[in-house]
Backbone and ligand atoms as CSV (ligand in chain L), in Angstrom:
chain,resi,resn,atom,element,x,y,z
A,1,MET,N,N,109.100,50.887,128.344
A,1,MET,CA,C,110.346,51.667,128.371
A,1,MET,C,C,110.207,52.843,129.333
A,2,LYS,N,N,109.089,53.553,129.182
A,2,LYS,CA,C,108.864,54.711,130.039
A,2,LYS,C,C,108.784,54.293,131.518
A,3,LYS,N,N,108.091,53.157,131.754
A,3,LYS,CA,C,107.946,52.666,133.139
A,3,LYS,C,C,109.298,52.375,133.760
A,4,VAL,N,N,110.169,51.774,132.973
A,4,VAL,CA,C,111.504,51.435,133.474
A,4,VAL,C,C,112.237,52.716,133.886
A,5,LEU,N,N,112.097,53.712,133.039
A,5,LEU,CA,C,112.756,54.990,133.310
A,5,LEU,C,C,112.242,55.593,134.620
A,6,ILE,N,N,110.921,55.575,134.773
A,6,ILE,CA,C,110.330,56.155,135.985
A,6,ILE,C,C,110.766,55.379,137.228
A,7,ALA,N,N,110.753,54.049,137.113
A,7,ALA,CA,C,111.198,53.229,138.253
A,7,ALA,C,C,112.635,53.583,138.608
A,8,GLY,N,N,113.442,53.776,137.595
A,8,GLY,CA,C,114.849,54.134,137.814
A,8,GLY,C,C,114.971,55.458,138.544
A,9,LEU,N,N,114.162,56.401,138.161
A,9,LEU,CA,C,114.200,57.719,138.805
A,9,LEU,C,C,113.803,57.623,140.277
A,10,ILE,N,N,112.777,56.808,140.535
A,10,ILE,CA,C,112.327,56.665,141.926
A,10,ILE,C,C,113.437,56.032,142.763
A,11,LEU,N,N,114.065,54.994,142.207
A,11,LEU,CA,C,115.164,54.345,142.928
A,11,LEU,C,C,116.292,55.329,143.188
A,12,ALA,N,N,116.616,56.130,142.181
A,12,ALA,CA,C,117.710,57.081,142.317
A,12,ALA,C,C,117.411,58.090,143.422
A,13,SER,N,N,116.170,58.557,143.486
A,13,SER,CA,C,115.878,59.551,144.518
A,13,SER,C,C,115.822,58.905,145.897
A,14,ALA,N,N,115.400,57.627,145.974
A,14,ALA,CA,C,115.407,56.930,147.260
A,14,ALA,C,C,116.846,56.816,147.761
A,15,ALA,N,N,117.765,56.533,146.849
A,15,ALA,CA,C,119.171,56.393,147.239
A,15,ALA,C,C,119.697,57.726,147.771
A,16,THR,N,N,119.266,58.813,147.180
A,16,THR,CA,C,119.709,60.132,147.625
A,16,THR,C,C,119.221,60.409,149.051
A,17,ILE,N,N,117.983,60.013,149.307
A,17,ILE,CA,C,117.443,60.236,150.649
A,17,ILE,C,C,118.184,59.373,151.673
A,18,ALA,N,N,118.411,58.104,151.315
A,18,ALA,CA,C,119.088,57.186,152.232
A,18,ALA,C,C,120.475,57.717,152.589
A,19,SER,N,N,121.148,58.335,151.630
A,19,SER,CA,C,122.520,58.755,151.880
A,19,SER,C,C,122.582,60.024,152.737
A,20,ALA,N,N,121.435,60.596,153.060
A,20,ALA,CA,C,121.441,61.777,153.917
A,20,ALA,C,C,122.130,61.474,155.235
A,21,ASP,N,N,122.051,60.195,155.669
A,21,ASP,CA,C,122.787,59.855,156.872
A,21,ASP,C,C,123.920,58.895,156.564
A,22,ALA,N,N,124.687,59.266,155.565
A,22,ALA,CA,C,125.813,58.443,155.156
A,22,ALA,C,C,126.825,58.285,156.291
A,23,TYR,N,N,126.799,59.179,157.264
A,23,TYR,CA,C,127.775,59.117,158.352
A,23,TYR,C,C,127.446,58.037,159.385
A,24,ALA,N,N,126.189,57.543,159.368
A,24,ALA,CA,C,125.755,56.621,160.435
A,24,ALA,C,C,126.727,55.468,160.651
A,25,LYS,N,N,127.193,54.860,159.568
A,25,LYS,CA,C,128.062,53.686,159.729
A,25,LYS,C,C,129.478,54.068,160.178
A,26,CYS,N,N,129.812,55.323,160.142
A,26,CYS,CA,C,131.147,55.783,160.535
A,26,CYS,C,C,131.226,56.018,162.040
A,27,ALA,N,N,130.060,56.242,162.654
A,27,ALA,CA,C,130.023,56.695,164.044
A,27,ALA,C,C,130.623,55.669,165.002
A,28,GLY,N,N,130.502,54.393,164.669
A,28,GLY,CA,C,131.020,53.345,165.550
A,28,GLY,C,C,132.506,53.519,165.841
A,29,CYS,N,N,133.238,53.941,164.857
A,29,CYS,CA,C,134.676,54.140,165.042
A,29,CYS,C,C,135.023,55.592,165.364
A,30,HIS,N,N,134.372,56.529,164.672
A,30,HIS,CA,C,134.769,57.936,164.798
A,30,HIS,C,C,133.966,58.709,165.849
A,31,GLY,N,N,132.939,58.075,166.427
A,31,GLY,CA,C,132.089,58.771,167.393
A,31,GLY,C,C,130.947,59.490,166.692
A,32,ALA,N,N,129.832,59.685,167.398
A,32,ALA,CA,C,128.626,60.264,166.804
A,32,ALA,C,C,128.885,61.625,166.184
A,33,ALA,N,N,129.811,62.383,166.750
A,33,ALA,CA,C,130.113,63.712,166.222
A,33,ALA,C,C,131.542,63.798,165.696
A,34,GLY,N,N,132.162,62.637,165.450
A,34,GLY,CA,C,133.537,62.644,164.941
A,34,GLY,C,C,134.549,63.007,166.010
A,35,GLU,N,N,134.168,62.777,167.285
A,35,GLU,CA,C,135.012,63.249,168.385
A,35,GLU,C,C,136.051,62.229,168.850
A,36,LYS,N,N,136.008,61.017,168.284
A,36,LYS,CA,C,136.953,59.976,168.733
A,36,LYS,C,C,138.044,59.744,167.706
A,37,SER,N,N,139.177,59.272,168.193
A,37,SER,CA,C,140.206,58.780,167.290
A,37,SER,C,C,139.855,57.334,166.968
A,38,ALA,N,N,139.479,57.066,165.723
A,38,ALA,CA,C,139.024,55.726,165.346
A,38,ALA,C,C,140.121,54.712,165.590
A,39,LEU,N,N,139.812,53.679,166.371
A,39,LEU,CA,C,140.763,52.609,166.696
A,39,LEU,C,C,142.079,53.187,167.236
A,40,ASN,N,N,141.988,54.368,167.814
A,40,ASN,CA,C,143.176,55.083,168.304
A,40,ASN,C,C,144.204,55.338,167.212
A,41,LYS,N,N,143.775,55.382,165.967
A,41,LYS,CA,C,144.716,55.568,164.855
A,41,LYS,C,C,144.445,56.850,164.082
A,42,SER,N,N,143.184,57.240,163.972
A,42,SER,CA,C,142.880,58.364,163.086
A,42,SER,C,C,142.994,59.689,163.826
A,43,LYS,N,N,142.985,60.748,163.031
A,43,LYS,CA,C,142.825,62.082,163.606
A,43,LYS,C,C,141.419,62.182,164.180
A,44,ILE,N,N,141.219,63.163,165.055
A,44,ILE,CA,C,139.871,63.488,165.532
A,44,ILE,C,C,139.218,64.249,164.380
A,45,ILE,N,N,138.309,63.604,163.669
A,45,ILE,CA,C,137.883,64.205,162.401
A,45,ILE,C,C,137.006,65.442,162.577
A,46,LYS,N,N,136.413,65.625,163.759
A,46,LYS,CA,C,135.631,66.852,163.932
A,46,LYS,C,C,136.541,68.090,163.975
A,47,ASP,N,N,137.821,67.876,164.208
A,47,ASP,CA,C,138.769,69.002,164.195
A,47,ASP,C,C,139.287,69.311,162.796
A,48,MET,N,N,138.914,68.485,161.822
A,48,MET,CA,C,139.349,68.734,160.445
A,48,MET,C,C,138.372,69.710,159.777
A,49,SER,N,N,138.863,70.449,158.782
A,49,SER,CA,C,137.958,71.340,158.044
A,49,SER,C,C,137.080,70.490,157.128
A,50,LYS,N,N,135.973,71.078,156.701
A,50,LYS,CA,C,135.079,70.370,155.769
A,50,LYS,C,C,135.843,69.959,154.516
A,51,ALA,N,N,136.644,70.870,154.001
A,51,ALA,CA,C,137.381,70.582,152.768
A,51,ALA,C,C,138.366,69.432,152.975
A,52,ASP,N,N,139.009,69.387,154.147
A,52,ASP,CA,C,139.971,68.308,154.416
A,52,ASP,C,C,139.267,66.956,154.528
A,53,ILE,N,N,138.063,66.961,155.087
A,53,ILE,CA,C,137.320,65.694,155.211
A,53,ILE,C,C,136.931,65.186,153.819
A,54,VAL,N,N,136.426,66.081,152.977
A,54,VAL,CA,C,136.082,65.677,151.606
A,54,VAL,C,C,137.334,65.156,150.895
A,55,ALA,N,N,138.446,65.862,151.053
A,55,ALA,CA,C,139.687,65.453,150.384
A,55,ALA,C,C,140.147,64.084,150.893
A,56,ALA,N,N,140.004,63.853,152.211
A,56,ALA,CA,C,140.415,62.562,152.777
A,56,ALA,C,C,139.534,61.439,152.234
A,57,ILE,N,N,138.225,61.664,152.193
A,57,ILE,CA,C,137.304,60.625,151.699
A,57,ILE,C,C,137.629,60.289,150.243
A,58,LYS,N,N,137.799,61.327,149.431
A,58,LYS,CA,C,138.107,61.082,148.016
A,58,LYS,C,C,139.480,60.444,147.864
A,59,GLY,N,N,140.404,60.852,148.728
A,59,GLY,CA,C,141.749,60.273,148.680
A,59,GLY,C,C,141.747,58.796,149.050
A,60,TYR,N,N,140.956,58.431,150.057
A,60,TYR,CA,C,140.841,57.002,150.397
A,60,TYR,C,C,140.236,56.233,149.229
A,61,GLN,N,N,139.256,56.845,148.559
A,61,GLN,CA,C,138.633,56.164,147.411
A,61,GLN,C,C,139.648,55.964,146.288
A,62,ALA,N,N,140.499,56.955,146.107
A,62,ALA,CA,C,141.454,56.901,145.001
A,62,ALA,C,C,142.751,56.187,145.387
A,63,GLY,N,N,142.927,55.920,146.687
A,63,GLY,CA,C,144.157,55.282,147.147
A,63,GLY,C,C,145.332,56.240,147.272
A,64,THR,N,N,145.036,57.544,147.306
A,64,THR,CA,C,146.101,58.544,147.337
A,64,THR,C,C,146.262,59.198,148.708
A,65,TYR,N,N,145.441,58.812,149.690
A,65,TYR,CA,C,145.511,59.447,151.010
A,65,TYR,C,C,145.517,58.367,152.066
A,66,GLY,N,N,146.155,58.676,153.184
A,66,GLY,CA,C,145.990,57.827,154.351
A,66,GLY,C,C,147.280,57.299,154.915
A,67,GLY,N,N,147.152,56.669,156.069
A,67,GLY,CA,C,148.275,56.078,156.770
A,67,GLY,C,C,148.224,54.561,156.659
A,68,PRO,N,N,148.792,53.885,157.651
A,68,PRO,CA,C,148.897,52.431,157.597
A,68,PRO,C,C,147.547,51.721,157.478
A,69,MET,N,N,146.486,52.367,157.923
A,69,MET,CA,C,145.181,51.697,157.883
A,69,MET,C,C,144.279,52.235,156.776
A,70,LYS,N,N,144.890,52.769,155.743
A,70,LYS,CA,C,144.057,53.351,154.682
A,70,LYS,C,C,143.228,52.305,153.951
A,71,GLY,N,N,143.701,51.052,153.946
A,71,GLY,CA,C,142.928,49.984,153.298
A,71,GLY,C,C,141.575,49.803,153.969
A,72,LEU,N,N,141.574,49.890,155.289
A,72,LEU,CA,C,140.320,49.792,156.053
A,72,LEU,C,C,139.384,50.929,155.658
A,73,MET,N,N,139.905,52.131,155.602
A,73,MET,CA,C,139.054,53.286,155.266
A,73,MET,C,C,138.581,53.243,153.815
A,74,ALA,N,N,139.412,52.681,152.923
A,74,ALA,CA,C,138.987,52.574,151.521
A,74,ALA,C,C,137.694,51.762,151.449
A,75,GLY,N,N,137.621,50.695,152.251
A,75,GLY,CA,C,136.401,49.887,152.288
A,75,GLY,C,C,135.217,50.665,152.826
A,76,GLN,N,N,135.469,51.528,153.801
A,76,GLN,CA,C,134.378,52.292,154.424
A,76,GLN,C,C,133.785,53.333,153.476
A,77,VAL,N,N,134.614,53.952,152.677
A,77,VAL,CA,C,134.129,55.062,151.837
A,77,VAL,C,C,133.759,54.621,150.419
A,78,LYS,N,N,133.968,53.341,150.147
A,78,LYS,CA,C,133.623,52.810,148.834
A,78,LYS,C,C,132.136,53.058,148.560
A,79,GLY,N,N,131.836,53.587,147.401
A,79,GLY,CA,C,130.442,53.778,147.035
A,79,GLY,C,C,129.830,55.091,147.492
A,80,LEU,N,N,130.547,55.862,148.297
A,80,LEU,CA,C,130.025,57.186,148.675
A,80,LEU,C,C,130.139,58.117,147.471
A,81,SER,N,N,129.080,58.862,147.193
A,81,SER,CA,C,129.128,59.830,146.099
A,81,SER,C,C,129.804,61.112,146.599
A,82,ASP,N,N,130.095,62.008,145.669
A,82,ASP,CA,C,130.639,63.316,146.055
A,82,ASP,C,C,129.680,64.033,147.004
A,83,ALA,N,N,128.371,63.889,146.720
A,83,ALA,CA,C,127.371,64.540,147.575
A,83,ALA,C,C,127.380,63.938,148.975
A,84,ASP,N,N,127.579,62.614,149.054
A,84,ASP,CA,C,127.669,61.964,150.368
A,84,ASP,C,C,128.882,62.505,151.141
A,85,ALA,N,N,130.011,62.595,150.447
A,85,ALA,CA,C,131.234,63.066,151.091
A,85,ALA,C,C,131.040,64.488,151.622
A,86,GLN,N,N,130.386,65.327,150.809
A,86,GLN,CA,C,130.141,66.715,151.225
A,86,GLN,C,C,129.165,66.754,152.403
A,87,ALA,N,N,128.136,65.894,152.346
A,87,ALA,CA,C,127.144,65.869,153.440
A,87,ALA,C,C,127.809,65.456,154.751
A,88,ILE,N,N,128.707,64.486,154.676
A,88,ILE,CA,C,129.430,64.033,155.875
A,88,ILE,C,C,130.312,65.176,156.398
A,89,ALA,N,N,131.014,65.827,155.482
A,89,ALA,CA,C,131.891,66.930,155.887
A,89,ALA,C,C,131.078,68.057,156.534
A,90,ASN,N,N,129.919,68.356,155.965
A,90,ASN,CA,C,129.076,69.421,156.528
A,90,ASN,C,C,128.606,69.065,157.933
A,91,LYS,N,N,128.357,67.770,158.145
A,91,LYS,CA,C,127.848,67.330,159.441
A,91,LYS,C,C,128.954,67.330,160.507
A,92,ILE,N,N,130.155,66.893,160.114
A,92,ILE,CA,C,131.221,66.641,161.086
A,92,ILE,C,C,132.274,67.744,161.119
A,93,GLY,N,N,132.619,68.277,159.964
A,93,GLY,CA,C,133.774,69.174,159.873
A,93,GLY,C,C,133.504,70.553,160.450
A,94,LYS,N,N,134.565,71.344,160.529
A,94,LYS,CA,C,134.372,72.702,161.037
A,94,LYS,C,C,134.740,73.732,159.986
L,1,HEC,C1,C,136.246,50.271,161.534
L,1,HEC,C2,C,136.487,51.626,162.007
L,1,HEC,C3,C,136.221,52.788,161.051
L,1,HEC,C4,C,135.047,53.090,160.403
L,1,HEC,C5,C,133.707,52.355,160.464
L,1,HEC,C6,C,135.307,54.319,159.673
L,1,HEC,N1,N,136.591,54.738,159.866
L,1,HEC,FE1,FE,137.411,56.463,159.151
L,1,HEC,N2,N,139.205,55.918,159.908
L,1,HEC,C7,C,139.459,54.754,160.626
L,1,HEC,C8,C,140.902,54.615,160.807
L,1,HEC,C9,C,141.611,53.491,161.555
L,1,HEC,C10,C,141.492,55.736,160.172
L,1,HEC,C11,C,142.988,56.029,159.963
L,1,HEC,C12,C,143.353,55.336,158.637
L,1,HEC,C13,C,144.719,55.635,158.075
L,1,HEC,O1,O,145.687,54.984,158.482
L,1,HEC,O2,O,144.800,56.495,157.182
L,1,HEC,C14,C,140.398,56.539,159.650
L,1,HEC,C15,C,140.560,57.762,159.002
L,1,HEC,C16,C,139.530,58.592,158.576
L,1,HEC,C17,C,139.672,59.945,158.079
L,1,HEC,C18,C,140.971,60.723,157.951
L,1,HEC,C19,C,141.532,61.058,159.305
L,1,HEC,C20,C,143.027,60.942,159.331
L,1,HEC,O3,O,143.540,60.404,160.357
L,1,HEC,O4,O,143.702,61.363,158.392
L,1,HEC,C21,C,138.428,60.393,157.748
L,1,HEC,C22,C,138.050,61.750,157.182
L,1,HEC,C23,C,137.519,59.306,158.004
L,1,HEC,N3,N,138.218,58.233,158.521
L,1,HEC,C24,C,136.178,59.349,157.766
L,1,HEC,C25,C,135.340,58.227,157.872
L,1,HEC,C26,C,134.003,58.195,157.333
L,1,HEC,C27,C,133.333,59.348,156.611
L,1,HEC,C28,C,133.513,56.947,157.600
L,1,HEC,C29,C,132.160,56.368,157.219
L,1,HEC,C30,C,131.836,56.375,155.793
L,1,HEC,C31,C,134.530,56.232,158.343
L,1,HEC,N4,N,135.633,57.032,158.448
L,1,HEC,C32,C,134.367,54.957,158.871
L,1,HEC,C33,C,138.508,53.874,161.102
L,1,HEC,C34,C,137.195,53.818,160.698
């Protein structure tokens, strides 16, 4: 029982480390620093505030934010934790 718990803790912390670069998969569309309009549809996300980026990510997850392509973004942000969303905002937002 104890071993299972410890293994779980190790896995959990590995996941936290991996998510430090949660933005990596976003760069293809949004640019390495968020400087591109993804598919010519999105805002330039580096011009958004950190709070707006977090709100957009959570909104896509909840289905309450976005334009015609919000379904695409819902798939992209699925599984991101609040900490991931904040880390992305800290990296990209202003
Ligand atoms: C396949 C291309 C693609 C990828 C990969 C992608 N996005 Fe997007 N993103 C878009 C598009 C297109 C929109 C505009 C969607 C809409 O209609 O609301 C968008 C919108 C956004 C917005 C809101 C900007 C606005 O116009 O309101 C944020 C913030 C964002 N993306 C962050 C991310 C993050 C963080 C990731 C990685 C986890 C990511 N995106 C991955 C294409 C992409």
